[in-house]
C-alpha positions as CSV (number, residue, x, y, z in Angstrom):
1,M,-0.1,0.1,0.0
2,N,1.4,3.3,-1.0
3,T,1.5,6.6,1.2
4,R,-1.4,8.1,-0.4
5,N,-3.8,4.9,0.1
6,T,-2.5,4.7,3.9
7,T,-3.5,8.3,4.3
8,F,-7.0,7.6,2.9
9,T,-7.2,4.3,5.1
10,V,-6.6,6.3,8.1
11,L,-9.0,9.0,7.1
12,S,-11.8,6.3,6.7
13,G,-11.1,4.8,10.0
14,M,-11.2,8.3,11.5
15,G,-14.3,9.2,9.8
16,M,-16.0,6.3,11.2
17,L,-14.6,7.1,14.8
18,L,-16.4,10.6,14.4
19,I,-19.6,9.1,13.2
20,I,-19.7,6.7,16.2
21,L,-18.8,9.6,18.6
22,G,-21.8,11.7,17.0
23,H,-24.1,8.9,17.7
24,L,-22.9,8.6,21.2
25,N,-23.5,12.4,21.4
26,S,-19.7,13.0,22.7
27,G,-18.2,16.2,21.6
28,I,-14.8,15.1,22.6
29,L,-13.4,15.6,19.1
30,T,-15.4,18.9,17.9
31,F,-12.6,21.1,19.2
32,W,-14.7,23.2,21.6
33,G,-17.6,22.9,19.2
34,L,-15.7,24.5,16.3
35,F,-16.0,21.5,14.1
36,P,-19.4,19.7,15.0
37,Y,-19.4,16.3,13.7
38,Y,-22.7,16.6,11.8
39,S,-21.2,19.5,9.8
40,Y,-18.9,17.4,7.7
41,H,-18.7,13.6,9.0
42,V,-20.7,12.1,6.3
43,M,-19.0,14.1,3.8
44,I,-15.7,12.7,4.7
45,F,-16.8,9.4,3.1
46,V,-18.4,11.0,0.2
47,F,-15.1,12.8,-0.6
48,I,-13.1,9.7,-0.3
49,A,-15.4,8.1,-2.7
50,G,-14.8,11.0,-5.2
51,Y,-11.0,10.8,-4.6
52,F,-10.9,7.2,-5.7
53,Y,-13.4,7.6,-8.7
54,K,-11.7,6.9,-12.1
55,P,-13.1,8.8,-15.2
56,E,-12.5,5.5,-17.1
57,N,-15.4,4.0,-15.5
58,E,-17.4,6.2,-17.9
59,E,-16.3,4.0,-20.7
60,K,-17.9,1.1,-19.2
61,I,-20.9,2.3,-16.9
62,L,-22.7,-0.9,-16.9
63,S,-19.9,-3.0,-15.4
64,Y,-19.2,-0.2,-13.1
65,I,-22.7,-0.1,-11.8
66,L,-22.8,-3.9,-11.5
67,H,-19.6,-3.8,-9.4
68,K,-21.3,-1.2,-7.1
69,C,-24.3,-3.4,-6.7
70,K,-21.8,-6.3,-5.7
71,T,-19.9,-4.3,-3.2
72,L,-22.3,-1.8,-1.9
73,L,-25.9,-3.0,-2.2
74,L,-25.5,-6.8,-1.9
75,P,-23.9,-7.0,1.5
76,Y,-26.4,-4.0,2.6
77,F,-29.4,-6.1,1.6
78,I,-28.2,-9.2,3.1
79,W,-27.7,-7.5,6.7
80,N,-30.9,-5.6,6.3
81,I,-32.6,-8.9,6.3
82,V,-30.8,-10.0,9.5
83,Y,-31.4,-6.8,11.2
84,G,-35.3,-7.0,10.2
85,I,-35.2,-10.4,11.7
86,T,-33.4,-9.1,14.8
87,A,-35.9,-6.1,15.2
88,G,-38.7,-8.6,15.1
89,F,-37.0,-10.9,17.8
90,L,-36.7,-7.8,20.0
91,H,-40.2,-6.6,19.6
92,K,-41.5,-9.9,21.3
93,R,-39.2,-8.9,24.2
94,G,-40.5,-5.4,24.8
95,F,-38.5,-3.4,22.5
96,I,-40.4,-0.9,20.1
97,I,-37.1,0.0,18.1
98,G,-37.5,-0.3,14.3
99,E,-40.6,-1.4,12.0
100,D,-41.7,-5.0,11.3
101,I,-40.0,-7.0,8.4
102,S,-41.6,-6.6,4.8
103,L,-40.5,-6.6,1.4
104,W,-41.1,-2.6,1.4
105,N,-38.6,-2.3,4.5
106,I,-36.1,-4.8,3.0
107,F,-35.7,-3.4,-0.6
108,I,-37.5,0.0,-0.9
109,E,-37.2,1.8,2.5
110,P,-33.5,1.6,2.3
111,F,-33.4,4.2,-0.4
112,V,-36.2,6.4,1.2
113,G,-34.7,6.8,4.5
114,G,-32.7,3.8,5.6
115,H,-34.0,3.8,9.2
116,Q,-36.6,0.8,8.6
117,F,-35.1,-1.5,11.5
118,M,-33.0,1.3,13.3
119,Y,-30.2,-1.0,14.3
120,N,-28.5,-0.6,11.0
121,A,-29.7,3.0,10.6
122,P,-26.3,4.4,10.3
123,A,-25.9,2.3,7.0
124,W,-28.7,4.6,5.3
125,F,-25.5,6.0,3.7
126,V,-24.8,2.7,1.7
127,P,-28.0,2.9,-0.6
128,A,-27.4,6.8,-1.0
129,L,-23.9,6.5,-1.9
130,F,-24.7,3.8,-4.6
131,L,-27.6,6.2,-6.2
132,L,-24.7,9.2,-6.0
133,E,-22.2,7.3,-7.8
134,V,-24.6,6.0,-10.5
135,C,-25.8,9.5,-11.2
136,N,-22.2,10.8,-11.1
137,V,-20.8,8.3,-13.7
138,T,-23.9,8.9,-16.0
139,G,-23.8,12.5,-15.4
140,R,-20.1,12.8,-16.2
141,K,-20.8,10.7,-19.5
142,I,-23.5,13.1,-20.4
143,L,-21.3,16.3,-19.7
144,K,-18.5,14.8,-21.6
145,A,-20.6,14.2,-24.7
146,V,-21.1,17.9,-24.6
147,K,-17.4,18.7,-24.3
148,I,-17.6,19.5,-20.4
149,K,-14.6,17.5,-19.2
150,N,-12.9,20.0,-16.9
151,E,-12.9,18.8,-13.3
152,I,-13.2,22.6,-12.0
153,V,-16.1,23.3,-14.1
154,L,-17.6,19.9,-13.1
155,F,-17.2,21.0,-9.3
156,V,-19.0,24.5,-10.0
157,I,-21.9,22.5,-11.7
158,Y,-21.9,20.0,-8.8
159,L,-21.8,22.9,-6.3
160,L,-24.7,24.8,-7.8
161,I,-26.7,21.6,-7.5
162,G,-25.8,21.4,-3.9
163,V,-26.6,25.1,-3.2
164,F,-30.0,24.8,-5.0
165,T,-30.7,21.6,-2.9
166,V,-30.0,23.6,0.4
167,Y,-32.1,26.8,-0.9
168,M,-35.1,24.3,-1.5
169,A,-34.9,22.7,1.9
170,K,-34.5,26.0,3.7
171,R,-37.9,27.0,2.1
172,G,-39.4,23.5,3.0
173,S,-39.6,22.1,-0.5
174,V,-37.5,19.0,0.2
175,Y,-39.7,16.5,1.9
176,N,-41.0,13.0,1.8
177,Y,-39.8,11.3,-1.5
178,Y,-38.1,14.4,-2.4
179,K,-35.4,13.6,0.1
180,I,-34.3,10.7,-2.1
181,P,-32.8,13.0,-4.9
182,G,-32.2,15.8,-2.3
183,R,-29.7,13.9,-0.2
184,I,-27.9,12.8,-3.6
185,M,-27.7,16.5,-4.8
186,L,-26.5,17.6,-1.4
187,M,-23.7,15.2,-1.3
188,A,-22.5,15.6,-5.0
189,P,-20.2,18.8,-4.5
190,C,-18.3,16.6,-1.9
191,L,-17.9,13.9,-4.2
192,Q,-16.5,16.0,-7.0
193,M,-14.6,17.9,-4.3
194,G,-12.5,14.5,-3.7
195,R,-12.1,14.0,-7.5
196,L,-10.6,17.6,-7.6
197,Y,-8.4,17.4,-4.7
198,R,-6.9,14.2,-6.4
199,D,-6.6,15.9,-9.9
200,K,-5.4,19.6,-8.5
201,G,-5.4,20.0,-4.9
202,E,-3.2,17.1,-3.7
203,K,-0.3,18.8,-5.6
204,L,-0.8,22.2,-3.8
205,D,-1.2,20.7,-0.1
206,I,2.1,21.9,0.9
207,V,1.3,24.3,3.6
208,P,3.1,23.6,6.9
209,S,0.9,21.9,9.3
210,P,1.0,24.6,12.4
211,I,0.0,27.3,9.8
212,Y,-2.5,24.8,8.0
213,F,-4.3,23.9,11.4
214,G,-4.1,27.6,12.5
215,L,-6.1,28.7,9.6
216,L,-8.7,26.1,9.7
217,L,-9.5,27.0,13.4
218,L,-9.5,30.4,12.7
219,M,-11.9,29.9,9.7
220,N,-14.1,27.9,11.6
221,F,-14.2,30.3,14.6
222,I,-15.1,33.1,12.4
223,I,-17.9,30.9,11.0
224,T,-19.2,29.8,14.2
225,K,-19.2,33.3,15.6
226,T,-20.9,35.0,12.5
227,H,-23.2,32.0,11.6
228,G,-23.5,29.5,14.5
229,G,-25.6,26.3,14.1
230,L,-23.2,24.6,11.6
231,A,-24.6,21.1,12.1
232,Y,-26.9,19.8,9.6
233,G,-28.7,16.5,8.6
234,V,-27.5,15.1,5.4
235,V,-29.9,12.0,5.5
236,W,-33.0,14.1,5.9
237,V,-31.8,17.2,4.3
238,T,-32.5,19.4,7.2
239,G,-31.2,21.8,9.7
240,F,-29.7,24.3,7.4
241,A,-29.4,27.4,9.6
242,N,-27.1,29.6,7.7
243,T,-26.3,30.6,4.0
244,V,-26.8,28.1,1.2
245,F,-23.0,28.1,1.0
246,T,-22.2,27.2,4.8
247,P,-22.7,23.3,4.5
248,F,-20.1,23.1,1.8
249,I,-17.7,25.3,3.5
250,T,-17.9,23.5,6.9
251,A,-17.7,20.1,4.9
252,M,-14.6,21.4,3.3
253,T,-12.9,22.7,6.5
254,G,-13.7,19.6,8.5
255,I,-12.4,17.4,5.7
256,A,-9.3,19.4,5.5
257,L,-8.7,19.2,9.2
258,W,-8.8,15.3,9.2
259,L,-7.2,14.9,5.8
260,R,-4.0,16.5,7.3
261,V,-4.3,14.6,10.6
262,A,-4.5,11.3,8.3
263,R,-1.5,12.3,6.3
264,I,0.5,12.7,9.4
265,I,-0.7,9.6,11.2
266,G,-0.2,7.7,7.8
267,S,3.3,8.8,7.2
268,R,4.2,7.3,10.8
269,I,2.3,4.0,9.7
270,E,4.3,3.8,6.6
271,K,7.6,4.1,8.6
272,H,6.3,1.5,11.3
273,R,4.2,-0.9,9.2
274,D,4.7,-3.8,11.4
275,S,3.7,-2.2,14.6
276,I,0.6,-3.3,16.4
277,I,-0.8,0.1,16.3
278,S,-0.3,0.5,12.6
279,K,-2.0,-2.8,11.9
280,I,-4.9,-1.8,13.9
281,L,-5.3,1.5,12.1
282,N,-5.0,-0.1,8.8
283,Y,-7.5,-2.9,9.8
284,M,-10.1,-0.4,11.2
285,G,-9.8,2.0,8.0
286,T,-10.4,-1.0,5.6
287,H,-13.5,-2.3,7.7
288,T,-15.4,0.9,8.0
289,Y,-18.4,-0.7,6.3
290,S,-18.8,-3.2,9.1
291,L,-18.4,-0.5,11.6
292,M,-21.1,1.6,10.2
293,L,-23.4,-1.3,9.9
294,H,-23.0,-2.7,13.3
295,H,-22.0,-0.1,15.8
296,L,-25.5,0.5,17.1
297,I,-26.2,-3.2,17.9
298,V,-23.0,-3.4,19.8
299,L,-24.1,-0.1,21.8
300,L,-27.3,-2.0,22.7
301,G,-25.1,-4.9,23.8
302,I,-23.2,-2.5,26.2
303,N,-26.6,-1.2,27.4
304,T,-27.9,-4.7,27.9
305,I,-25.0,-5.3,30.3
306,F,-25.9,-2.3,32.5
307,Y,-29.8,-3.2,32.3
308,Y,-29.0,-6.4,34.1
309,F,-27.0,-4.9,36.5
310,Y,-30.1,-2.3,37.0
311,K,-32.5,-5.2,37.2
312,I,-30.5,-6.9,40.2
313,G,-30.5,-3.6,42.0
314,A,-26.8,-2.4,41.4
315,K,-26.7,1.1,42.9
316,F,-24.0,2.4,40.5
317,V,-26.7,2.2,37.6
318,A,-29.7,3.6,39.7
319,D,-30.3,6.2,36.9
320,F,-30.5,3.5,34.1
321,D,-33.5,4.6,31.9
322,T,-35.3,1.4,31.0
323,G,-37.7,3.5,28.8
324,L,-35.0,4.8,26.6
325,Y,-33.5,1.4,26.6
326,F,-36.5,-0.2,25.1
327,S,-37.3,2.6,22.8
328,D,-34.2,4.6,21.5
329,A,-31.6,2.8,19.5
330,Y,-29.0,5.5,20.2
331,Y,-29.6,5.6,24.0
332,T,-26.2,5.8,25.6
333,Y,-26.1,5.0,29.3
334,V,-23.1,6.7,31.2
335,P,-22.7,5.6,34.8
336,M,-23.1,8.3,37.0
337,G,-23.5,10.8,34.3
338,M,-19.8,10.7,33.5
339,D,-19.6,11.6,29.8
340,A,-15.9,10.2,29.8
341,F,-17.4,7.0,29.5
342,K,-18.6,7.6,25.8
343,I,-14.9,7.6,24.3
344,L,-14.4,4.3,26.1
345,Y,-17.6,2.9,24.5
346,A,-16.5,4.2,21.1
347,F,-13.3,2.3,21.4
348,V,-15.2,-0.9,22.8
349,I,-17.6,-0.8,20.1
350,I,-14.8,-0.6,17.3
351,A,-12.8,-3.5,19.2
352,V,-15.7,-5.7,19.1
353,I,-16.7,-5.2,15.7
354,L,-13.2,-5.4,14.4
355,L,-12.4,-8.6,16.6
356,L,-15.7,-10.3,15.1
357,N,-14.6,-9.4,11.8
358,R,-11.3,-10.9,12.3
359,G,-12.7,-14.1,13.6
360,M,-15.2,-14.6,10.7
361,E,-12.3,-14.0,8.3
362,K,-10.1,-16.7,10.0
363,I,-13.3,-19.3,9.9
364,F,-13.8,-18.5,6.0
365,R,-10.3,-19.0,5.4
366,R,-10.0,-22.4,7.0
367,K,-13.2,-23.5,5.0
368,Q,-11.5,-22.5,1.8
């Protein structure tokens, strides 16, 4: 693996950590609230997808789409069925989280909202990314036919599409099924941002790190003070409290922040590839699909341990909320109200999923 791929592997892993922390409602890596996760963390993965997009895909669109079906949709639908069965099983035990399994919730709702069974809700991004990449490859093919090939021009077109989406959302015009194209159009500028970075920006990314980080912190400090309310919801295309350009500016600054961090960590990994930490970071960055799919069910497992302590009358969990435990997939119990536990939960969740992945890989290797 070259340094470039190592950087983006680390960026993928860090992006997943940010998503998990966001779902745990922990602000530990928001830098005093200047970089709220929901102002950029989903866009990190869109940016990465754009970075690795190859223009030659436009010459073999059908095989490209079939490949995306195999790598994105097929595993998603398999796990969607598993989580549908899981939600039904838990309904019989008092949980009211998620809907009942049905053909609609298995095959259609993932494209509409993606929160049908809740325990796999963070994976709403997978069908949305699939649709985005299909629209991107066909759109680029059409634009190329009319001689529009320049990556900067394409970025301007995608940005205008995104800005239009925010404008329509702010006036209440993106609702119900309009959210399907809405989230695709909202993500489009960051997809092209990744492609443009690889084509142009990567060569210009030479600013010394102290100055680089200082400028980003200053920029988001100014944006926060003059705008405020930077967080927004990509999945529901809501929460836009500022200008139509603000979501894309904060996506850019958030991605830029962690991209440089990933570059720094990636360079260390390249020098110490055999170290345990390097192997863990590399494994984490190449298994973000599993982390995205399964982190809420592992969170439920953690809460279940506390629930049973609560049931036997343990005093340190006296404030455990059984109502939320049975009704909210994102409920995160912290003993004695200590939010510091949330970062520990994040690492436990990641470790459990990666260890299970590793175990399954070994089992399948033996069978082969």
